[in-house]
C-alpha positions in Angstrom: 14.8 75.5 190.6 12.3 78.0 192.4 8.7 76.4 192.7 6.1 79.2 191.9 3.0 77.5 192.2 1.2 75.7 195.4 -0.8 72.9 194.9 -3.1 70.4 196.8 -3.2 66.9 196.0 -6.3 65.0 196.1 -6.8 61.2 195.7 -9.6 59.0 194.7 -11.9 58.4 197.9 -14.2 55.7 195.9 -14.4 52.0 196.9 -13.0 49.6 194.4 -16.5 48.3 193.0 -17.0 51.9 191.7 -16.5 52.5 188.0 -15.7 55.9 188.2 -13.3 57.8 190.8 -14.4 60.1 193.4 -12.8 63.0 195.2 -14.9 64.1 197.9 -12.9 64.7 201.3 -10.1 66.1 202.5 -6.6 66.3 200.3 -3.9 63.9 201.3 -0.9 66.6 200.7 -1.9 70.4 201.1 0.3 73.5 200.3 2.9 71.5 198.2 5.4 73.8 196.5 4.8 73.1 192.4 5.8 74.7 189.2 3.4 74.6 186.6 3.8 75.2 183.1 0.9 75.1 180.0 2.6 73.4 177.3 -0.4 73.0 174.5 -4.1 72.9 174.4 -6.5 72.6 171.3 -10.4 72.4 170.2 -12.4 68.9 170.0 -15.8 69.5 168.3 -18.3 67.1 170.0 -21.9 67.0 169.3 -21.7 70.2 167.6 -19.9 72.1 170.3 -16.8 73.0 170.6 -14.6 71.8 173.6 -11.4 73.0 174.6 -8.4 71.6 176.7 -5.0 72.8 178.0 -2.3 70.5 178.6 -0.3 71.2 181.9 3.4 69.9 183.2 3.7 70.1 187.0 6.8 69.6 188.2 7.2 69.0 192.5 9.9 66.9 194.6 9.3 63.3 194.5 6.8 61.9 195.8 5.5 58.5 196.2 2.0 58.8 196.8 1.0 60.2 193.4 -0.9 58.1 191.2 -2.9 58.4 187.7 -5.9 59.0 189.9 -4.5 61.9 191.7 -6.3 65.4 191.3 -4.2 68.7 191.8 -6.0 71.5 192.9 -3.9 74.8 192.5 -4.2 77.2 195.1 -1.3 79.9 194.4 0.4 81.5 191.0 -0.6 82.3 187.8 -3.2 79.2 187.2 -4.7 79.4 190.6 -8.1 77.6 191.0 -7.3 75.4 188.2 -8.2 71.7 189.1 -5.8 69.0 187.0 -6.0 65.7 185.8 -3.0 63.4 186.0 -2.7 61.3 182.8 1.3 60.8 183.2 3.9 60.4 186.1 7.6 60.6 184.8 10.6 60.7 187.6 13.4 63.3 187.1 16.9 63.0 188.1 19.5 65.5 187.5 23.0 65.4 188.8 23.1 67.8 192.2 19.5 68.2 192.5 16.8 66.4 194.5 14.9 64.0 192.8 11.6 65.4 190.9 8.3 64.2 189.5 7.1 65.4 186.2 2.9 65.1 186.1 1.4 65.5 182.3 -2.0 67.0 183.3 -5.1 68.1 181.5 -7.4 70.9 183.0 -10.8 69.5 184.2 -13.8 72.0 182.9 -16.5 72.5 185.8 
Protein backbone atom coordinates (compact mmCIF):
# COMPACT_ATOMS: atom_id res chain seq x y z
CA UNK A 1 0.00 0.00 0.00
CA UNK A 2 1.30 3.43 -0.92
CA UNK A 3 0.73 6.09 1.69
CA UNK A 4 -0.19 9.39 0.03
CA UNK A 5 -0.65 11.66 3.05
CA UNK A 6 1.50 12.94 5.92
CA UNK A 7 0.16 13.41 9.47
CA UNK A 8 1.28 14.49 12.92
CA UNK A 9 -0.16 12.74 15.98
CA UNK A 10 -0.94 14.80 19.06
CA UNK A 11 -1.97 13.29 22.40
CA UNK A 12 -4.09 14.58 25.26
CA UNK A 13 -1.84 16.73 27.46
CA UNK A 14 -4.42 17.59 30.14
CA UNK A 15 -4.16 16.38 33.70
CA UNK A 16 -6.41 13.56 34.90
CA UNK A 17 -8.65 15.91 36.91
CA UNK A 18 -9.68 17.88 33.79
CA UNK A 19 -13.00 16.99 32.20
CA UNK A 20 -12.00 17.99 28.67
CA UNK A 21 -8.85 16.93 26.85
CA UNK A 22 -6.18 19.50 26.04
CA UNK A 23 -3.94 19.30 22.99
CA UNK A 24 -1.26 21.91 23.70
CA UNK A 25 2.41 21.16 23.32
CA UNK A 26 4.32 19.31 20.66
CA UNK A 27 2.99 16.29 18.74
CA UNK A 28 4.37 12.94 19.91
CA UNK A 29 4.84 11.76 16.30
CA UNK A 30 5.74 14.03 13.36
CA UNK A 31 5.76 13.27 9.63
CA UNK A 32 3.98 9.91 9.76
CA UNK A 33 3.01 8.45 6.37
CA UNK A 34 -0.70 7.64 6.16
CA UNK A 35 -3.54 7.04 3.74
CA UNK A 36 -6.67 9.14 4.33
CA UNK A 37 -10.04 8.54 2.71
CA UNK A 38 -13.24 10.53 3.24
CA UNK A 39 -15.98 7.92 3.65
CA UNK A 40 -19.10 9.87 4.49
CA UNK A 41 -20.65 12.90 5.99
CA UNK A 42 -23.85 14.71 6.58
CA UNK A 43 -25.56 17.71 8.01
CA UNK A 44 -27.36 18.09 11.32
CA UNK A 45 -29.57 20.96 12.43
CA UNK A 46 -28.60 22.19 15.90
CA UNK A 47 -30.10 25.31 17.39
CA UNK A 48 -31.41 26.62 14.05
CA UNK A 49 -28.01 26.19 12.42
CA UNK A 50 -26.79 23.54 10.05
CA UNK A 51 -23.68 21.71 11.24
CA UNK A 52 -21.73 19.64 8.70
CA UNK A 53 -19.55 16.68 9.58
CA UNK A 54 -17.22 14.50 7.53
CA UNK A 55 -15.98 11.04 8.47
CA UNK A 56 -12.54 9.77 7.47
CA UNK A 57 -10.61 6.51 7.58
CA UNK A 58 -6.88 6.98 8.29
CA UNK A 59 -4.59 3.99 7.75
CA UNK A 60 -1.02 3.96 9.05
CA UNK A 61 1.58 1.48 10.18
CA UNK A 62 0.79 -0.15 13.50
CA UNK A 63 1.55 2.00 16.55
CA UNK A 64 0.86 1.26 20.20
CA UNK A 65 0.78 4.92 21.30
CA UNK A 66 -2.42 5.90 19.45
CA UNK A 67 -5.58 6.07 21.61
CA UNK A 68 -9.11 7.39 21.18
CA UNK A 69 -7.85 10.67 22.68
CA UNK A 70 -5.31 11.17 19.89
CA UNK A 71 -5.75 14.05 17.45
CA UNK A 72 -4.53 13.64 13.85
CA UNK A 73 -3.19 16.79 12.15
CA UNK A 74 -2.93 16.36 8.37
CA UNK A 75 0.17 18.18 7.09
CA UNK A 76 0.50 16.83 3.56
CA UNK A 77 -1.71 15.42 0.85
CA UNK A 78 -5.24 16.07 -0.34
CA UNK A 79 -6.64 16.87 3.13
CA UNK A 80 -3.71 19.04 4.35
CA UNK A 81 -4.78 21.45 7.07
CA UNK A 82 -7.50 19.18 8.49
CA UNK A 83 -7.57 18.26 12.16
CA UNK A 84 -9.23 14.92 12.93
CA UNK A 85 -10.47 13.40 16.19
CA UNK A 86 -10.06 9.64 16.54
CA UNK A 87 -13.32 7.83 17.31
CA UNK A 88 -12.28 4.18 16.89
CA UNK A 89 -9.06 2.22 16.32
CA UNK A 90 -9.08 -1.07 14.40
CA UNK A 91 -5.95 -3.18 13.89
CA UNK A 92 -5.57 -4.61 10.36
CA UNK A 93 -3.46 -7.63 9.46
CA UNK A 94 -3.04 -8.96 5.95
CA UNK A 95 -0.90 -11.90 5.02
CA UNK A 96 2.52 -10.86 3.73
CA UNK A 97 2.13 -7.19 4.73
CA UNK A 98 3.18 -5.22 7.79
CA UNK A 99 0.43 -4.68 10.38
CA UNK A 100 -1.65 -1.50 10.07
CA UNK A 101 -4.09 0.39 12.23
CA UNK A 102 -7.23 1.95 10.83
CA UNK A 103 -8.52 5.07 12.58
CA UNK A 104 -12.16 6.11 12.22
CA UNK A 105 -12.07 9.91 12.55
CA UNK A 106 -14.32 12.96 12.38
CA UNK A 107 -13.13 16.39 11.30
CA UNK A 108 -12.71 19.04 13.98
CA UNK A 109 -14.34 22.32 12.98
CA UNK A 110 -12.52 25.50 14.05
